[in-house]
Each structure stands twice: as structure tokens, then as C-alpha cells.
N, C-alpha and C positions, 0 to 999 in steps of 0.2 A: 565493454559495459559489464558491470558487476552483476552477479546472479541475484535475482530478486525472489521474494516470497509470493509474488503474484504475477499475473500476465497472460494466463491461458486464453482469455477471451479477446486479447488484443491482436490485431494484424500488423499494426505499425509499431516501430521502435519508438521509445520515448525521445522527445526532442532533447538534444544534449544540453542546451542552455536551460531548459526547464528542469532536467535531471539535476544539474548543478545547483540550481536555485532551490530545489525542494529537499535536497538531502540534509540530514541532521547529524551525521556521523561525526562531524568536526567538533560538536559539543556534547552530544548525548553519549559519547564513549565513556563519560564519567559515570554512567549508569551500568556499566558492564558487569560489575560485581553483583549488583542486585538482580540483573537479568539472569545471571547464572542461578541465583536462588530460586527464581520463578521456574526456570527450566528443570531444576532438580525436583522441585515439588510436583511439577506437572508430569515429569517422567514417572514418578512413583504413583501418582494418581492414575495414569494410564495403565500401569502394571496392576494396580488394585482393581481396575475395571476390566482386565483381561485383554486389553488392546496391545500391550507390550508384555512379553514374557519376562520372568524374573531375570534371565540372563541378558536380555536386550536392555532392560531398564538399568541393570548394573553396569553394562558396557557404556551406555550413554552417560550415566552419572560419573563413572570413573574418568571419562574424557572431560566432562564438565569440571570436575575437581582439578584436573590438570590445567585447564584454562584459567580457573579461579586462582590457582597458585601463581600462574604467570601474571595475572592482573595484580594480585597483591604484592608481588615482588617488583612490579614495574616493567616486566619483560614482555608483556602483551603488546604487540604491534598491530594496530588495526589498519585495514585497507581503506584508504581515504576515498576510494571510488564506491564503497558500499553505500547503500541508501541510508541505513541507520545501524545502531549497535545490535539490534535484535537480528537483523539480516546477517550482520557480520559474524555473530556467534553461531548462527545456524549454518552458515557457509563453512566456517572453520570446523564445526562438528562433522559436517558432511565429508570434509577432506580426511578426517580421522576414522570414521565408521561407515562411510559410504552411504548407500541408500537407506540404511537404518535411520539415519538422521532425519529422513523425510517423514518418519512416523511421529517425531517429537512434536510437530506443530498440529497434530490431530486435535481437533475440538478446542483450539485456543486461538486468540487473536492478539495482534500487537496492541490493540486498544486496551486489553486487559494487562498486558505486560508493562506498558509504559506507565500506567497509573500505579501499578504495583511497585515498579522500580523507583518512581519519583517519591513515593511514600517512604520506602526504605531509605532512600537518600536523605530525606528530610529528618527521619528518626536518627540516623547515624550522625548527621551534621548537628542536630540539636544537642546531642551528647557532647560533641566537641565544643560547641559554643557555651554550654553549661560549665564545662571545665575551665574555659578561658575566662568567663565571667567570675567564677569562683576565685581564680588567681588574682584578677583585678581587685576584687573585694578585699582579699587578704592584704594586698599591698596598700590599699587605701586605709585599711585599719592600722597598718604599721605606721603610716604617716600621722594618722589621727592620734594614736597613743604617744608618739614621739612629742607631739605638741599639745598634749592634754592641758586644758585650762588656760592656754595662752589666748590673749585678747586679739581680736581682728576687727576689721571694719566691715559692717554689713551694708549692702546697698539696696535701694529700690529706685527704679527709673534711672539707673546708673548714677544716682546721686547718693552721697553719704547719708546713711539713715541712722543706724544705732550700732553700738558695740556688740559684737558676738564673740563666741569662742571659736578659735580656729578649728578645733576638732569638730565642732558642730557644723562648721562650713564644709569641711571635708566629708563628714558623715552624711551631709545632704546628698552628695553624689553616691556615697555608699548605699543609701536607701533607694536611690534611683536604680542602681544596678542590681540591688537585691530584688526589687520588683521585676526587673527584666529576667533574673534567674528564675523567679517563680513563674513568670509567663512562659518561658521556654520549657520548664519542667512540666507545666500543666499541658502544654501543647504536645510534648512527647507522650505523656501518659494517655492523652485522649485520642491519639492518632492510631486508628486501626488499619491494618493492611489486609485487604481482601484479595481473594483469588477465585477464578471460575466464572467470570462474567462473560467470557467469549467476546464476540464483537460488540454485543449489546444485550442479547437475550438469554445469556447463560449457555449451558451445553448439556449434553446427555450424560456427562460424567456426574456421579452422585456427590452429594455433600459429604458423605462418609469417606468417599475415595480421596477427596481433597483434605478432609479433616485428619485422616490417618497419616497421609503423606506429610502434611505440614507439621504435625506433632512429632513425627519420627525425626525429621530433619532438624527442626528448630531446637529439639532437646540437645542436639550436638553442636549448636551454634551459640557461643557465649557473648557475641558482640551486643546483641539486643535480645531482651527476654520476652518481648510481647509476641504472643502466638499469632501467626497468620490465620485469618478466619475465612471460612467459605463465604462467598458473597451473599449479602442480604437483599440488595436490590441492584441487579446488574445494569439497568439503564442509568441509575444514578452513579454507580461506581465508575463506569467508563467516561462519564461526562463531568465528573466532579473534579474541580480544581480549587475548591474552597480551602483545602489544607495548604496549598501554595500561597494563596492570598493571605491566609492567616499567618503563615510563617514569615512572609515578606512584611506583613504589618508589624509583627513583633520585632523583626530585624530593623525596621524603620524607626521604631521607638528607641531601640538600643542606640541606633545611629544618632538620633536626636540628642540623647544623653551624652554620647561621646562628643558631639559637636558643641554642646553647651559647655561642657568641661573644657574643651579645647579653647573656646572663645574666652572663658574666664582666665585660663593660663596665658593666653596671648595678651589679653588686656592687662593683667596684673604684672606681667613681665616687662611692659613698656617703661621707658624712662619717666613717663607721666605718672605712673603708679609706682613701679619699682618695688613691689612687695615680694615678688617671686623671682628666684633665679632658676632658670630652666636648665636641665642637664644638657651639656654640650653635645653629647653623642646623638642627640635627636634634633639638632639644629644644623644649619648650614650658613656659609658666609656669602658675601657678595663678590662678583667677579670684578667689580670696580672699586667698591668702598671697603677698605681694609678693616674698619671697625665693626662691621655688621655681624650680628648674631641673630639669624632669622629663625623663627619658630616654624620651619617648613613642615615638620611632621603634623603639628597641630593644624596648620592651614590646609594640608591635604585631607585630614580627617573632616574638617569643616566643609571642604569642597566636595568630598565624596558623598555628602548628604544628599546633594541633588541627584546623583546617580542612583543611590539606594531608594530614595523616595520615588524616583522615576520608574524604577523597576516594579514597584508595587502598582503604580498607576498604569503601567504598560499591561500587566496581567489583568487588572480590573477592567481595563478598556477592551482587551481582547475577549474577555468572557461575557461582557455586558449584554450582548444581543444574540448569543449562540443558541440555536434550537437544540433540543435533545436529539441524538445523544453525542457521539464523538464527531468532531469536525477537525479538519486539518489545521485550522487556526491554533488549536491547542498545542501543536508542536512548538509554537513560539513562546510557551511558558518557561522553557528550560533555560535559555540564556539569561533572562532576568533573575531566575532563582539561583543559578550557579554564580552569577555576578555578585549578587548581594551577599551570599554565603561567604564567598572568597574575600570580599572587601572586609566584612565584619570580622572574620577570623584573623586576618592580617592586622587589622587595627587593634583588636582586643589583645592580641599577643604582644604587640609593641607597646600599647598603652600600659599594660601591667608592668613592663620594665621601666617605662617613662616615669610613672608616679613615684617609684622608689628613689629617683634622683632629684625630686623637687626639693628646693631649699627655700625657706622663708627668710626674708631680711628683717630681722626683729628690730633693728635700730630705726629703719625707715618706717615700719609699722608703728613703732612707739611714737615717732614724731607725728604721724597722721592721727594717732589717738589723742593728741593734745587739742584737736579741733573741738571747741566747746559745743558746737552745734550737735555733736554726737550724743550729748547728755541732756538735750532739751526735753525729751520724753520723761526721763528720770526726774527732772525738776518739776514737770507738771504733775507727775505721780506723787512727788513729795507734798505738793500743795493740796492734792486731793486728800491726803492723809491728815492735812490741817483743816479739813472740813470745807474745802473750796470745791465748788462744782467743777467737773472736768472741763466744760466749755470755757468757764471763766479762767481756770488754770492754764488752759491752752492759750488763751488770749494774753494772759500776763507774761508767760514765758516767751511768746512770740514778740511782744513789745520789748521785752528785756534783750532779746537777741538783736532786734532791729536797733535799739539804742546802742548796744555794744558795737555793732558794725558801723553805724553813723558816726559815733564818737571815736572809733578806732581804739577801743579800750577792751581788754579782756574782762569777761564777767567776773572772773576770780579776783580782779583788781578793783572792782567797783566797791565803794565804801558801804558800810552797813547802812548809813543814813540814806544813801541813794537807793540801795536795794529795798529798803523798807518803803520807799516811794512807789515801788511796784506791788509789794505786799509785805505786811508786817512780819510774816514768818520767815522772810528771806534775810539771810546774813552770811557773811563770809565763811564762818565756820561750817555751816550746812552746805554752802555752795562747794567748798573745797572737798568736803567729804563725798558729796554726790558726784562731782565731776571727775570721777576716776574710773578706769576700766574695771577695776576690781569690784567697785560698788555696783556698776552697771550690770556686771555678770551675775553677782550674787543676788541682786534684786529680782532676778527672773526665776520664779519658783513653780511655774506651770509645766515645765518640761519634764517629762518622765524619761530620764536617761537610764535605760536598762543597759546591762552589759550586752554588747552586740556580739552575736555569734555568727561565725562564718558558716555557710552552708556546707553540709557534709558531702 
């Protein structure tokens, strides 16, 4: 049985099945680096308060730095029988410095450690996701510039609607991910990391002791610039998981955007549409059908949306009825958090590479753009400029399209005499001018197309 940070009041040993059921080391080992940060700040705060001597504090911090080095290099091997990562680091420290390690936990609680660690984890991972979003945005812009001003088919209700620019279509996703970038950045900037809550009521260590310790150490840490603050409300701090809910919510929105883009690429790469040729290195074949080129990466992204959304719901449900302050239920916030972060990072990394390999099939798209229904709105607008009320213009064009379909004749081929039967302003010359992708695109003047800048 691994050594624990508690147990003095108990006569009986913990049930082995319960011990296995309750431990979290198998996933909260991911917080090891951040737990070292907490321990270093706490060791200095203890020194500032006269509980540790300068020599004792230095000895503890030196060993903690050694553990941190092993963690960062991947050489840190945790004991799977430990209760959690906090206990594991404490036990490892005790092996190195003996009974001196027992002083480190003076006036602190795992309740304080775990929320500190989780917040640092979220801040660090937010930076990684910001960088990945930025790379995806850059590559979307590359595709957008490559196909600038080229016509594409816009849809509503999955039915052909109007002619759009392909770069506008791609930039619709750019703007989605830009908003995601802004959400994650705002989350990072607004997330404060507190220390000194104790179990729930604070401790006798002073605010200044923590303030000086945090400022000294964080000046030397370049990963994240936000200063750790002495706790403002200790009860709220140990019981707060709003930041995890918020982060998971943002990740769910990003996942939704990735899933929508994936669905578009899946749809437009089918033989029924055939507008897009997907990069082969992100597709797979069939074990039976030799001709298949399956969009498996995109389908997995779409499928993972259920897991990412489920992780958010899991934490919301866990927290919905918990009384103040800390409850062991909160241990179960880690796996959903780690899961969503890992999924999103993997997807964003691959998606950034994927979009660079997208090719559009211009001949197929040009054929689809011959569909005269795509220009119905432009015809109605033309009539509006001939002093026809829009409702009347709408009806006229609707009847013209119905006539074309019933008679199986193209509107471009209807004689001037027949066209004037729908409205006197209609004639072949105007029809042929209006029913082109170039006209449809140029007629749209309300769009403020600024030069899009990638986030720094």
C-alpha cells in the first residue's frame, strides 16, 4: 500500500477495491509539472513565514527542480499505486530529503493544490491551442488567396441557393476559427491562478508571504506570464470549476466548427457533388472495394464531437448539485478536461495540414454554375431596378423558372417575345448578361471585404 498524506485517525486499512476505485494517479499525473510550481511557491512562503529555514527551503526547491527536469524530459516515472500525483511528488521528495519533506505540506491542502494545478494546465494548453488555431487560419488563408474571386455554389437547406465566391466560402470558416482564437485568448487572459486557500478556510501564512514567493519564482518562469495571486476567497477557490466548464465550452465550439467543416468537405467530395478533391494522405481505402477513397479523418473529427460535447456535459452534471466547498466528485473533472484538450490538439494539428491539400475541381464547379436557378435572385433584383415591387418580381421570376422546367427549355433560350409575356423588361440580352457567375458576384456590394490579418 502506497504511503498517503492522511490516515492518523483511522484504525483500519483502506479497502483495496475502494483504494483502486478512488485513486487518480493514472490520469492526474499530467498535472505533475504544475504541482511542482505550487510546491516551490509554498516552500518559499514557508521560508518567508519562518517555518522553513533558508537552507531547508533551498534544499526542497533544489530537489523539486530535479523532479521538474525529469518531468519535462519525460523521464519521470510515477508509482501507479500512489493515490494521486500530489502524494506521489511528496513521497518522492521524502525519499530524497527525508523527514524534511514532511514540513512541505504545512498549512496547505490538496484542495488548494488541485485547483492551482488544473488552472495552470488550462493556461498552458490554451496557449498550445491558440498556436494550432493560428496555423489553421494561415492555411485557410492560403487556400482563400489561391482561389480569390473564383465562383462557387452557395447552399441553404442543402439546396442550391446563389453564386458565391470560393474565397468567401473558405473565409467563412476562417472567421469561425478567428472567433475561436479570440475566445481562447480571452479565456487565457482572464484566468487567475490563486494560492493559499488551504482546505477551504485559508491558512495562517500571510498574503505577503505568498505574494513574495510567487513573484520571485514566476519572474524566472517564461512559459506563462500571469502572476499567481494570493487567494481572494478561499471557499470559492477550492470549489470553483467554472474555468474548466468555460474551457470545455470553448473547446466544444471549436469542435463544432471543425465538425461543420468536415461535413462540408465530406459532402463536396462525394461523386454526387464532386467539387472537392481531398488529399489522399488523410483518406483510407476499403478492405473489400478497391475503388474507395474514404474521408476517414473528417469522419473521425465529426464523430469525436459527441465525446467533446459529452465531456462538457459530464462536468456540468458533476458540478450542478455540489454544496460548498470541495467534494470528491470534483476529482472526476480531470478526465473530461484532458480528453477534450487532447482531441482538439490532435484534430487542429492534422486539420492545418489537411486544408493545404484541398483541391477544387473547377470544371465540375463551372458545370454546376450553369444551373439557371442560381441566378433567380439576380433576375428579381433586375426587375426591382425596373420599378417592379419585389414581391411582384419574386412571383414573375418564380413563374419564369416554373415555365422553363415544365417546358424543358433553358431561360437563356426563351425568345424575347415569350420573355416579355412575363415582364416587358425581360429580354435575352439582359438574361444572358445577368445569368453569369461574374455578374452575380459583382452585383453584391454590401460585403466589406477587408484584408484579413492572421493573429500574431
